[in-house]
N, C-alpha and C positions, 0 to 999 in steps of 0.2 A: 504493499499499499504505500503510494508516494505522498499522500496527504495525510499528516498526523493530526491527532486530536489536539495536541498542544498548540499546534500553529492554527488551525482553524478557530480554536477558542480564542487565542490572542488577537487574531485579526477581527473575529467578529466583535470582540469587546471594544477594539479601536473604533469600529464603525458605529456601535452603540453610543460610544462617548461623543460622537459629533450630533450635535442638534441638527435635524433636517425636517423639522416640522413643516408641512405643507402650508404655505401662506394663503392659499386659497380656503383652506379650512379654518385657519386660525390667523386673524389679521396681525401682521407683524412677525409671523413665523420666519424661522431662519432661511427657509427653502433649501435647495439642493447644492448651491454653488460650492461651499466649503467641503462637503462630502465628496462631490464630483472632482475637486482638485486632489483630494486624498487618494481616491480611487485611481485616477488617472496617472498620478505619479508612481503609485504602487505597481500598476500594469505596465507602465513605460519601463520602470526599473526591471521588471520580470522579463521584459524582451517583446512585448506586444506593441504593434503599430497602433497608437493611441491618439485618439482626438477628443476634444471637449467641444461640445456644441451649446452655445448660450441660447436659452429660449426666452430670455426676459430678465428682469431684475432679480438677481438671487436664484434663477432658476438654470439648470443645465442638465445634459445628457453626457454620458461617456460612451463611445463606441471604441473597442479594442479589438484587434485581430491578431491571432497567432497565425502568421501566414504559413500555408502550407507549401510543399515542394512542387505541387502541380499535379492535376489529373484526378483528385479526389473531390468529394461532395464537401460542401460547407454546411456547419452546424451553428446555429445561434442559441447561446445560453443567455437567458434574460432574468434580470431581478430589478425591482424598483427601490430607489434610495429614499423617497420620501416617507414620512410617518405622520400619523395623526396627532392630534395635540395630546399633551401629557396627562390632562384631566387632573384626576387626584392621586396620581402616581407620585410616590415619594422618590426624590432623587433620580429622575427618569434618565439623566445622561451620566449616571454613575453605574457602569456595569458590575454586576455582582454574580458570582459563582457559588453555587451550593447545590450538593447532591447531583452533580452532572448536569446541572441546569444553568443557563445564562439568563439573568434577569435584566431588564431595562426596556425602556421604550424602543420598539423596533426589533428587539432580539428575535422574536418570532416572525414578525411582519415587516421586513424579512431580511434583516441584515445577515443572519447566520447563512442563509441562502447566498446572499451577495458575496460573503466571504468565500463560500465554497465554489462559486463559479470563477471568481478571482483566482483561486488556487488551482482549478482545473485549467484555466488559461495559462498560468505558468508552466504546468506539466505539458501542454500542448506545445509550447515553444521548446521545451526540453526533448520532447519526442519527435518533433517535425513531422506531423501528419502529411499526407498528400493534400488533403483539402484544408481549408481555412476553418478555424475555430473562432467564432466572433462572440465576444463578450459585450453584452449591452447593460448598462446600468442607467436606469431611466427616471426621469422626474414625473410627478404628478399622477401616479397611478390612483392615488386615493381620491382624486377629484375628477378631473376632465381627460386624464391621459394624453396631455400634449407630449409627453416624452416618447411613447411608442408610436405615436402618429408621426412624429419627426423621424424616428428610425425607419420606419417603412417607406417613407418618402425617399431616403437616402440610400437604402440597401435592401437587398433580398437575402435569401438563404435557401438551401435545399430542404431544411427541417429546422425546427425550433423547439426548445423546451423552456418554458416559463417555470420558475423554481419557487413558486408559492408553496407554503407549507401544506403537506397532504398526508402527513404521518406515514410516509413511504409507501402510500398507494398511489395509483395512476388515476388522475381526473382527466376525463375525455369529454366532458361536456359541462357547460354551465349556463344559467340563465342570463337573458339580457334585460333590458328595461327600456321604457318610454316615459318620459315626464311630460305631463300636460297640464294645461290651466283651463279652467272653465270660469267665465265671468258672467254673472247674471246682473241684469240692469233693471232698476226700479226708478221711482220718482222720489227725490228727497223732499221732505215736507216737515214741518213742525208736528211733534207728537200729538198735538191736540186737533189736528186736522186729517182724520182718517180718510175722508173722501178725496183728499188731494195727494196723499202719499201712496206709493207702492213700495212694499218691503222687499228690497232685493235679497235679503238673507232668507226670509221664508220662501222666495221663489227658488232658492237652492235645494229645497227639501226634495222635489221629484228627481233632481240629479243624484242626490245621496241615496235615495231609495233605489234608482237605477243602477248604481255602482254596486249596492249590496245585492241586487238581483244578478248582475253581471258576474259578481264574484262566485255566487252559488252555481251559476251555469259554468264558469270555467272550471271549477273544483269538480264537477260532475263528468268532466271529459276525460277520456283515456289518458292524455298526455304522454310525456316522454318517458321511456323506461327507466332513466337514471334520475330524472328531474321532476317527474310528476307533472302536474298541471300548471298553467299560468295562473296569475293572481292579479288583483287590482285592489287599491285601497286609497282612501282620502287622506292625504298626508298633512295638509295645512288648510286653514280656512281663515279669512279675514274680511270684515265688513263693518260699515257703520262708522260714525264719528262721535256720537254722544248718546245718552239715554233718552233724551227728549226729541230725537230727530228720526224719522223714517229713513232707513239706509238706501242711498242711491245705487250702490253697487255691493257686490259681494264676489270675493275671489277664491276660488278652490283649487288647491294643487293636488294633483293625482299621480300616483306611480302605478304603472302597469308592468309587471314582471312577465317576460316572455320566454318561451321555449323555442328551441329550433323548429322551423317550419312556420311560425307567426311572424307576420310582417307589421312594418310600421303602419301601412295603409289600411291593414285590418283593425288594428288597434284603434286608429282615427276613426274609422267607420263605426266601431262599437260605441264610442263616445258620442259621436253625432247622432247615432240611432236613439240614444237616451235624450238627447235635446229635442229630437224631432217628435217624439212621444209626448214630452212635456209640453211642447209648443201646441200640439194637437188637442191636448186636454185643457190647455188655458191659453186663451188669446192674449192674456197680458204678459205671458212668459216670453222674455227676450234674453238671449245668450249667445255667447260666442265662445269658441275654443281655439287653443294655441297649442302647438307641439313645442316643447322647450329644448329636449335633449333626448338623443336616441343612442343606445348602446346595444348592438346586436347579440344575440345568443351565440354560443360557441358549441361546436361538436366536431370530433374527429372519429374516423372509423376505427373499429377495434383492430382491423387487419392492415392498417397503415404501418409501413415499415418502422417509422420511429416509435409507434406504439409497442410493436412486437419486440423492438431492440430495448426499449425502456422496461417492458415486462420482464424479459430475459435477465437484465442485469439487477433488477430489484429482487428477482428470485435469488440471484447469486449472493447479494449482500445480505438480505433478510433471512434467507433459508426457508422462506415460504412464499406462497403465491400472493401478490398483491391484489387488493380489490380494484376494480374498475368502478370508478365513482362518478357522480355528477355533483355540482356545487351550486348552491342557490345564489351566492354572491357572484358579482362581475370581476373578471380579470382581463389584463392586457392581452391574453391569448386570442381573445375575439379579433383584435386588429391584425394579429400575425396571420390567422386563418384567412380573414378577408383579403389579405395581400396574397393569397395562394401559397402559404407557407405551411405545410403539414406541421401540426403543433401538439404537444402533450404537456401537461402539467404535472410536476413531482417535487417533493421538498420534504423537510424534515418534520418531525413531531414537536408539539408544544402546545401552549394555551395562552389566552389572553390578548388576542388581537384586538385592538382599540379599548382595552379594558384597563383598570388601575393596577392590575398585576399582570405582568407579561413575562413569559419564559419560554425559551427553546430547549430542547432535549439535544445536548451537545453530541452524544453517541450517535443519535439519529441523523444529525447534520454530517457527521463525518461519513456515515453509510450512504447517505444521499451524494456527497461529494465522489465517493467510490463508485457509486453507479453511473453518475455523469461522466466521470473520466472513462469508465468502460464503454458507455454508449458513444462517446466522442471518438474513442479509439477505433471502434468498429465502423462507425459511420464515415468517418473523414479519411480512413486508409484506403 
């Protein structure tokens, strides 16, 4: 084994010690610029051809290539550098090791994985594969994924592995989402003038009832074998200006979680149908809908070569068969798959993503690194 537990632990701890809070989640957050400099300098010293791509104030990506000798296939290993806010975590940037666990913000999500792919990149330089081994350390996965979108605009690969934590199982599908708004319109008037006012908040009632009905319908469908059905919920609602006034507008924010095969157009039509039914039942109902953000679901075939290779090497390092799993949360793998790069997700075990206590199991991170190196050796030679 070329990658030791001591060196992976030390590198992951150095990464945890760098505050890389996503500033789009936490105003004033540190961003990824400092950690990107650290990652780039480390990879450059390890012999990879390394570039830093600035994405805005305090935002940056790192792309590093262990260049092959020629004639082989390229494999991309991906991890994100940004973390969510520290919340109530004590000493979030002070890494602590206890019972083979590394504690600190981002230890699990996903700086241990970042350390693993950096070390695999170093080994790829030493072994000189025929194909390129590409290490991408990206910004902003926790918000709008500007990092991975920049990567796929700049380069491709014959396959990719996103190293989000999976407890050494293989994630081959995850849900997507569509964020929408519905705005109902009323007539603002003094609360003492019921004949003049139309209550926009009350007008949202059939929309909320329609969402509840849609949710039941979605849950009744067969769904995806690993992901189950899609879902919908009302996330935020705002309206009115004071107790003594009929509200002239009400704004509802909606999240619709999608599974492979569901399209944005279908989701928009579902919401539009709710508004049409409400208007048919009430001539004073006036509303409009807007789509805010779309992130597609992800799926890769079980017989795709990168999946088979990953499964074989996980069996080798685990000593048992990994599960093929689906994830409810969204990952950067969707953008890689949309760029026609066969992609799978695998990483270490741990707990506490976005929680006040976060830790990664260090031995599992070492096994993940071992599996990644084996996959790269087979794929890129």
